[in-house]
C-alpha positions in Angstrom: -139.8 -40.2 -160.5 -140.8 -36.7 -159.5 -141.8 -35.4 -162.9 -144.9 -34.3 -164.7 -145.3 -35.3 -168.3 -147.7 -34.6 -171.1 -148.3 -36.0 -174.5 -148.7 -33.8 -177.6 -149.1 -34.1 -181.3 -148.1 -31.5 -183.8 -150.8 -31.6 -186.5 -148.5 -30.3 -189.2 -145.8 -32.8 -188.5 -148.3 -35.7 -188.3 -149.1 -35.3 -192.0 -145.4 -35.4 -192.9 -144.1 -38.0 -190.5 -147.1 -40.1 -189.3 -147.1 -41.2 -185.7 -143.5 -40.0 -185.2 -144.8 -36.5 -184.4 -146.3 -37.7 -181.1 -144.2 -36.6 -178.2 -143.9 -37.0 -174.5 -142.6 -33.8 -173.0 -141.5 -33.3 -169.4 -143.5 -30.4 -168.1 -142.1 -30.1 -164.6 -139.4 -31.7 -162.5 -139.7 -31.5 -158.7 -136.5 -30.1 -157.2 -134.7 -32.7 -155.1 -136.7 -35.5 -156.7 -135.1 -38.6 -158.2 -135.8 -37.3 -161.7 -134.1 -34.0 -160.8 -131.1 -35.8 -159.3 -130.7 -37.9 -162.5 -130.6 -34.9 -164.7 -134.1 -34.9 -166.2 -135.2 -31.3 -167.0 -138.4 -29.4 -168.0 -139.0 -29.5 -171.7 -137.0 -32.7 -172.2 -138.7 -34.8 -174.9 -138.6 -38.5 -174.1 -138.3 -40.5 -177.3 -137.2 -44.0 -176.0 -137.1 -45.8 -172.7 -135.1 -49.1 -172.8 -136.0 -50.7 -176.1 -139.3 -49.0 -176.4 -140.2 -46.0 -178.5 -142.2 -43.5 -176.4 -145.2 -41.6 -178.0 -147.5 -41.3 -175.0 -147.2 -41.3 -171.2 -148.6 -44.9 -171.0 -145.6 -46.1 -173.2 -143.2 -44.7 -170.6 -145.0 -46.3 -167.7 -145.0 -49.7 -169.4 -141.3 -49.4 -170.3 -140.5 -48.6 -166.7 -142.6 -51.6 -165.5 -140.9 -53.9 -168.1 -137.4 -52.9 -166.8 -138.1 -52.8 -163.0 -136.1 -56.0 -162.4 -133.0 -54.4 -164.0 -133.1 -51.6 -161.5 -132.6 -48.9 -164.1 -133.7 -47.8 -167.5 -132.0 -45.9 -170.3 -133.9 -42.9 -171.5 -133.3 -41.2 -174.8 -134.3 -37.6 -174.7 -134.2 -34.6 -177.0 -132.9 -31.5 -175.1 -132.5 -28.2 -177.0 -132.5 -30.1 -180.3 -129.8 -32.6 -179.3 -130.2 -36.3 -178.4 -129.0 -37.4 -175.0 -129.1 -40.7 -173.1 -129.6 -41.0 -169.4 -129.3 -44.2 -167.3 -132.0 -43.6 -164.7 -132.4 -45.9 -161.6 -135.9 -47.2 -161.0 -137.0 -46.8 -157.4 -140.1 -48.5 -155.9 -141.7 -46.4 -153.3 -144.2 -47.8 -150.8 -147.3 -45.7 -150.4 
């Protein structure tokens, strides 16, 4: 997809909210990449992909694999404190 992501947990939030404090944050988006063309930005927090809640990068990978036959996946993100939804095509690249 042309993005780098990381998983983080806010220790203070985990005491108040349990596992909901785990986050997957987009660290970098490669200019001109599919992710960039679909509107994904650095510092976006990915909270859902398809029907799946996302709390670690492996969750996102699995959600993409589960939706590969559909050709796209809907991502729910938090950007600057607001929730947004993006329909992102899934591309398979041969290596």
